[in-house]
Wavefront OBJ file of the C-alpha trace (Angstrom):
o trace
v -75.812 43.887 -6.053
v -76.930 42.828 -9.520
v -77.246 39.151 -8.621
v -80.458 40.076 -6.784
v -82.263 40.923 -10.005
v -84.675 38.102 -10.750
v -86.204 37.173 -14.105
v -89.662 38.758 -14.282
v -90.976 37.527 -17.614
v -93.557 34.791 -18.142
v -94.772 34.306 -14.571
v -98.278 33.658 -13.385
v -99.300 35.966 -11.816
v -97.309 38.600 -13.716
v -94.599 40.655 -12.044
v -95.876 43.395 -9.790
v -94.856 47.040 -9.968
v -92.926 46.547 -6.730
v -90.901 43.700 -8.263
v -90.156 45.774 -11.365
v -89.116 48.763 -9.246
v -86.871 46.572 -7.085
v -85.141 45.220 -10.202
v -84.733 48.762 -11.566
v -83.255 49.900 -8.249
v -80.731 47.052 -8.277
v -79.767 47.908 -11.867
v -79.262 51.605 -11.095
v -77.248 50.735 -7.992
v -74.993 48.494 -10.047
v -74.467 51.032 -12.823
v -73.956 53.928 -10.394
v -71.597 51.870 -8.255
v -73.354 52.794 -5.038
v -76.232 51.520 -2.956
v -77.156 54.971 -1.655
v -76.686 58.115 -3.725
v -75.223 61.298 -2.324
v -77.613 64.183 -1.685
v -76.330 65.855 -4.850
v -77.251 62.788 -6.941
v -80.367 61.603 -5.122
v -82.873 63.188 -7.518
v -81.263 61.833 -10.710
v -80.754 58.434 -9.061
v -84.455 58.073 -8.228
v -85.483 59.509 -11.604
v -83.390 56.801 -13.291
v -85.062 54.106 -11.175
v -88.522 55.414 -12.168
v -87.636 55.581 -15.875
v -86.068 52.115 -15.964
v -89.032 50.636 -14.068
v -91.412 52.265 -16.555
v -89.532 50.923 -19.587
v -89.246 47.490 -17.961
v -93.014 47.333 -17.461
v -93.466 48.111 -21.166
v -90.914 45.449 -22.082
v -92.628 42.802 -19.970
v -96.031 43.721 -21.409
v -94.757 43.462 -24.997
v -92.675 40.271 -24.776
v -94.221 37.240 -26.491
v -93.470 33.621 -25.668
v -94.939 30.254 -26.533
v -93.714 28.709 -23.273
v -96.276 28.104 -20.537
v -96.165 30.589 -17.634
v -93.823 29.679 -14.785
v -95.105 29.108 -11.268
v -93.454 31.382 -8.698
v -93.457 28.791 -5.911
v -91.900 26.116 -8.131
v -89.202 28.492 -9.364
v -88.465 29.627 -5.785
v -88.114 25.998 -4.686
v -85.687 25.348 -7.560
v -83.632 28.404 -6.549
v -83.521 27.244 -2.911
v -82.365 23.785 -4.027
v -79.606 25.330 -6.191
v -78.500 27.538 -3.301
v -78.478 24.624 -0.893
v -76.365 22.528 -3.287
v -74.006 25.470 -3.866
v -73.509 26.401 -0.221
v -73.822 22.976 1.407
l 1 2 3 4 5 6 7 8 9 10 11 12 13 14 15 16 17 18 19 20 21 22 23 24 25 26 27 28 29 30 31 32 33 34 35 36 37 38 39 40 41 42 43 44 45 46 47 48 49 50 51 52 53 54 55 56 57 58 59 60 61 62 63 64 65 66 67 68 69 70 71 72 73 74 75 76 77 78 79 80 81 82 83 84 85 86 87 88
């Protein structure tokens, strides 16, 4: 589950709300130990995703770096090359 969380900092264009929410969902799934909450826990599960996404957006907005922004296509190509070498 957690391996699907991608770095979101220092990209051009910046991470979208959907990307931040997806990362928050993966985190909550990992911590909760389930991919789908029971009906009894559904409300707190989704509330946790919203809160973590909100805090993550603040974190990304406040982080400072001197490195140049990364290009999404270049980083995706690097990840595909690593995966191909790993699973070839």
